[in-house]
C-alpha positions in Angstrom: -2.5 28.6 -10.3 0.0 30.9 -8.5 2.8 29.7 -10.8 0.7 30.6 -13.9 -0.1 34.1 -12.6 3.6 34.7 -11.7 4.8 33.7 -15.2 5.4 36.4 -17.8 3.5 34.2 -20.3 0.3 34.9 -18.4 0.4 38.7 -19.3 1.6 38.0 -22.8 -1.1 35.4 -23.5 -3.9 37.5 -22.1 -2.8 40.5 -24.2 -2.6 38.5 -27.4 -6.0 36.8 -26.9 -7.7 40.1 -26.0 -6.2 41.8 -29.1 -7.2 38.9 -31.4 -10.8 39.0 -30.1 -10.7 42.8 -30.7 -9.5 42.3 -34.3 -12.3 39.8 -35.0 -15.0 42.2 -33.6 -13.5 45.1 -35.5 -13.6 43.2 -38.8 -17.3 42.4 -38.3 -18.5 45.8 -37.0 -16.0 48.1 -38.8 -16.5 51.0 -36.3 -13.6 53.2 -35.1 -15.1 52.8 -31.6 -14.4 49.1 -31.9 -10.7 49.5 -32.5 -8.8 46.4 -31.4 -6.6 48.6 -29.2 -9.6 50.0 -27.3 -11.4 46.6 -27.0 -8.2 44.8 -25.8 -7.8 47.3 -23.0 -11.4 46.9 -21.9 -11.1 43.1 -22.1 -7.9 42.9 -20.1 -9.1 45.3 -17.3 -12.4 43.5 -17.1 -10.7 40.1 -16.9 -8.3 41.2 -14.1 -11.2 42.8 -12.1 -13.6 39.9 -12.5 -11.1 37.3 -11.4 -9.5 39.6 -8.8 -6.0 39.2 -10.4 -3.4 41.8 -9.2 -2.1 44.1 -11.9 1.5 43.1 -10.9 0.9 39.6 -12.1 -0.2 40.9 -15.5 2.6 43.4 -15.7 5.3 40.8 -15.6 4.3 39.9 -19.2 3.2 43.5 -20.0 6.8 44.7 -19.3 8.0 42.4 -22.0 5.5 43.7 -24.5 6.4 47.2 -23.4 10.0 46.4 -24.3 9.0 45.5 -27.9 7.3 48.9 -28.5 10.5 50.6 -29.6 11.5 48.0 -32.3 7.8 47.8 -33.4 7.8 51.6 -33.9 11.1 51.4 -35.8 9.4 49.0 -38.3 7.4 52.0 -39.6 10.6 53.0 -41.4 9.7 50.6 -44.2 6.7 52.6 -45.2 8.7 55.8 -44.9 11.4 54.4 -47.2 8.7 53.7 -49.9 7.6 57.3 -49.8 11.1 58.9 -49.5 10.5 61.2 -52.5 7.4 62.7 -51.0 9.2 63.2 -47.6 12.2 64.9 -49.3 9.8 67.2 -51.3 7.9 68.2 -48.2 10.9 68.3 -45.8 10.5 71.8 -44.4 6.7 71.6 -44.0 7.1 68.3 -42.2 9.7 69.8 -39.7 7.6 72.9 -39.1 4.4 71.0 -38.8 5.6 68.5 -36.2 7.3 71.3 -34.2 4.1 73.4 -34.1 2.0 70.4 -33.3 4.3 69.3 -30.4 4.5 72.9 -29.1 0.7 73.2 -29.2 0.3 70.0 -27.3 2.6 71.1 -24.5 1.3 74.7 -24.3 -2.4 73.4 -24.1 -1.5 71.1 -21.2 0.3 73.9 -19.3 -2.6 76.4 -19.8 -5.3 73.9 -18.9 -3.3 72.7 -15.9 -3.0 76.2 -14.6 -6.7 76.8 -15.2 -7.6 73.7 -13.1 -4.8 74.1 -10.5 -3.2 70.8 -11.0 -0.1 69.6 -9.1 3.3 70.0 -10.8 4.0 66.2 -10.8 0.7 65.6 -12.4 1.4 68.2 -15.1 4.8 66.7 -15.8 3.2 63.3 -16.2 0.7 64.8 -18.7 3.0 66.9 -20.9 4.4 64.1 -23.1 0.9 62.7 -23.8 1.2 62.9 -27.6 4.5 61.1 -28.1 5.2 57.4 -28.3 5.1 55.5 -25.0 8.9 54.8 -24.6 9.8 58.5 -25.0 6.8 59.7 -22.9 7.7 57.4 -20.0 11.4 58.3 -20.1 10.6 62.1 -20.1 8.0 61.6 -17.3 10.4 59.6 -15.1 13.3 62.0 -15.6 11.3 65.1 -14.8 9.5 63.6 -11.8 6.1 63.1 -13.4 3.6 60.5 -12.3 4.2 57.7 -14.8 0.7 56.1 -14.3 -0.8 59.4 -15.5 1.6 59.5 -18.4 0.5 56.0 -19.5 -3.1 56.9 -19.2 -2.8 60.2 -21.1 -0.7 58.5 -23.9 -3.3 55.8 -24.3 -6.2 58.3 -24.3 -4.5 60.6 -26.9 -3.9 57.5 -29.1 -7.4 56.3 -28.8 -8.9 59.7 -29.6 -6.6 60.0 -32.6 -7.6 56.6 -33.9 -11.3 57.1 -33.3 -11.9 60.7 -34.2 -9.3 61.5 -36.9 -11.4 60.3 -39.8 -14.3 62.5 -38.6 -12.0 65.6 -38.1 -10.5 65.1 -41.6 -14.0 65.3 -43.1 -15.2 68.2 -40.9 -12.2 70.4 -41.7 -12.1 69.1 -45.3 -8.4 68.2 -45.2 -7.6 66.8 -48.6 -3.8 66.8 -48.4 -2.4 63.4 -47.6 0.8 64.8 -46.1 -1.0 67.1 -43.8 -3.4 64.3 -42.7 -0.5 61.9 -41.9 1.5 64.6 -40.0 -1.5 65.7 -37.9 -2.4 62.1 -36.9 1.2 61.0 -36.1 2.1 64.2 -34.2 -1.0 64.2 -32.0 -1.7 60.5 -31.4 1.6 58.5 -32.0 1.5 54.8 -32.9 -2.2 54.1 -32.2 -3.2 57.0 -34.4 -0.8 55.8 -37.1 -2.5 52.5 -37.3 -5.6 54.4 -38.4 -3.5 56.6 -40.8 -2.2 53.4 -42.5 -5.9 52.4 -43.0 -6.7 55.8 -44.5 -3.9 55.6 -47.1 -0.2 54.6 -47.7 1.0 58.2 -47.8 -0.9 59.1 -44.6 0.6 56.1 -42.9 4.2 56.9 -44.0 3.9 60.5 -42.9 2.3 59.6 -39.7 5.1 57.2 -39.0 7.8 59.9 -39.5 5.8 62.3 -37.4 6.0 59.9 -34.4 9.8 60.1 -34.4 10.0 63.9 -35.1 7.3 64.7 -32.5 9.4 62.8 -30.0 12.5 64.8 -30.8 10.6 68.1 -30.9 9.0 67.3 -27.5 12.4 66.6 -25.9 13.8 69.8 -27.3 10.8 71.9 -26.1 11.2 70.1 -22.7 14.8 71.3 -22.5 13.8 74.9 -23.2 11.0 75.0 -20.6 
């Protein structure tokens, strides 16, 4: 049993099984609250707690999956290429929109952190919450942030984007596909982008490009702080 738990295949297998179960449930219920991403997190945590398995055993496989996040994000370039004319036509709005979105995310964290008197290392861990996980972790580690908080905040922002973006689009009556895609990608990275792809092809492509741009903008803003 110890050999199984110490193998990277354990973490990878648990993740794939949990996600597949989440996909099956989502296809039947079709509720944003039953996103495969959310359900797989719940299943994995529950499994580890019930059987008293240390997170370090799971993480051996989880680190390998983490390593694949960057190339997986790069694959979004395919949908961007298909919508290259729309991206060229809206070049300046895309740049300005992602910059304002990234700046708003960082400023809101700083203001709320001061309001609640949070520790500097906690704040540094929270600041990159809206960018994709590889960039967020790198920024957090280099600035002395608490990486566990970074992971939690990135996951929460992605989940909120995936769950609530369709409702917010309806509430604020956003009919522009470019604006919708940029808003989702800038605020909730890859997890939100999965929902943007469901909403529409243009939304998915713009959300994908927003992930990369938001990461660049966040790094630039970090350097200016």
